[in-house]
C-alpha positions in Angstrom: -0.1 0.2 0.2 2.8 2.4 -0.2 3.6 3.6 -4.0 6.1 5.3 -5.7 8.0 5.8 -9.2 11.5 4.7 -8.8 11.4 1.6 -6.8 13.5 2.8 -3.8 10.6 2.4 -1.5 11.0 -1.5 -1.9 14.6 -1.8 -3.1 16.5 -5.5 -2.1 20.2 -5.7 -2.2 22.7 -8.8 -2.4 26.5 -9.0 -2.5 27.5 -12.5 -4.1 30.9 -13.9 -5.5 31.4 -14.5 -8.8 29.5 -17.5 -10.4 27.1 -17.5 -7.8 23.5 -16.8 -7.7 21.4 -14.7 -5.2 17.4 -15.1 -5.5 15.0 -12.2 -5.4 11.0 -13.3 -3.9 8.9 -11.2 -5.6 5.5 -10.9 -4.3 2.9 -8.2 -5.9 -0.8 -7.7 -4.9 -3.8 -6.4 -6.0 -5.2 -3.3 -4.4 -8.5 -3.0 -6.3 -11.2 -3.3 -4.6 -12.2 -5.7 -7.6 -10.5 -8.2 -9.7 -7.4 -7.7 -11.5 -4.4 -8.9 -13.4 -1.0 -7.3 -12.9 1.3 -6.6 -15.7 4.9 -7.0 -14.8 7.6 -6.2 -17.1 11.4 -6.0 -16.3 14.9 -5.9 -18.3 17.1 -8.5 -18.9 20.8 -9.5 -17.3 24.1 -8.0 -18.9 27.2 -9.1 -20.2 28.3 -9.2 -16.9 25.0 -10.3 -15.0 22.3 -13.4 -16.2 18.7 -13.0 -15.3 15.8 -15.4 -15.1 12.2 -14.8 -14.1 10.3 -17.6 -12.7 6.8 -18.1 -11.6 5.5 -20.0 -8.3 6.1 -23.3 -10.2 9.5 -22.9 -11.3 9.0 -22.0 -15.0 10.8 -19.6 -16.9 8.9 -16.3 -17.4 12.0 -14.5 -18.8 10.8 -13.8 -22.0 7.2 -12.4 -21.0 8.6 -10.3 -17.9 11.0 -8.7 -20.3 8.6 -8.6 -23.3 5.8 -6.5 -20.5 3.8 -10.1 -21.6 3.5 -11.5 -18.2 0.3 -11.5 -16.5 -0.4 -12.6 -13.1 -3.8 -14.7 -13.1 -6.7 -12.4 -12.2 -6.2 -11.8 -8.5 -9.2 -11.3 -6.3 -8.9 -7.9 -3.9 -5.9 -8.5 -1.4 -4.7 -11.4 -3.2 -0.9 -11.7 -4.2 1.3 -13.6 -6.5 4.9 -14.4 -6.6 7.5 -14.6 -9.3 11.2 -15.5 -8.4 14.4 -13.4 -10.1 17.6 -15.2 -9.9 20.8 -13.2 -10.7 24.0 -14.7 -11.4 27.5 -13.0 -11.3 29.4 -14.4 -14.1 32.8 -14.8 -13.2 34.1 -12.2 -15.1 32.5 -9.5 -13.6 35.2 -7.3 -12.1 34.3 -6.7 -8.0 32.0 -4.1 -7.2 30.2 -4.1 -10.4 26.5 -3.7 -10.1 23.6 -4.8 -11.5 20.4 -2.7 -10.9 16.9 -3.9 -12.3 13.3 -2.7 -11.6 10.2 -4.9 -11.9 7.4 -2.6 -13.0 4.4 -3.6 -11.9 1.0 -2.2 -13.5 -2.6 -2.8 -13.1 -4.3 -4.4 -16.0 -7.8 -2.7 -15.9 -6.0 0.6 -14.9 -2.8 1.0 -17.1 -1.8 4.0 -15.6 -1.5 2.9 -12.2 1.6 1.0 -11.4 4.4 0.2 -8.7 8.2 -0.6 -9.6 10.1 -3.2 -7.5 13.8 -2.9 -7.7 16.7 -5.2 -6.9 20.6 -4.5 -6.8 23.3 -7.5 -7.1 26.6 -6.1 -6.5 29.6 -8.8 -7.2 31.7 -9.5 -3.9 
């Protein structure tokens, strides 16, 4: 129930050694007074970091999230939906390099209403 434009209110940070991964569990909630589907969009990895998005069953949804085509099932008011972002630091990534990703959550019935969640991964 707290909204902002840049994800700074909901930011998680992890520091990981090269060749290791960190998993961010991201829960989104329908704050509307009616059932709604939420759209999720986030960028891919880079040459130094890979990012794989998964649904709660572990299915790879990376392509749909990157293209902004991933939608939650219809969520009742107050219901939540969880996905995971698995970030792997590639071994050649220099120490202290970082990947910042913002997952933008948008109401499908009111597309002007959205909220970002940010995750930051640093190489140890």
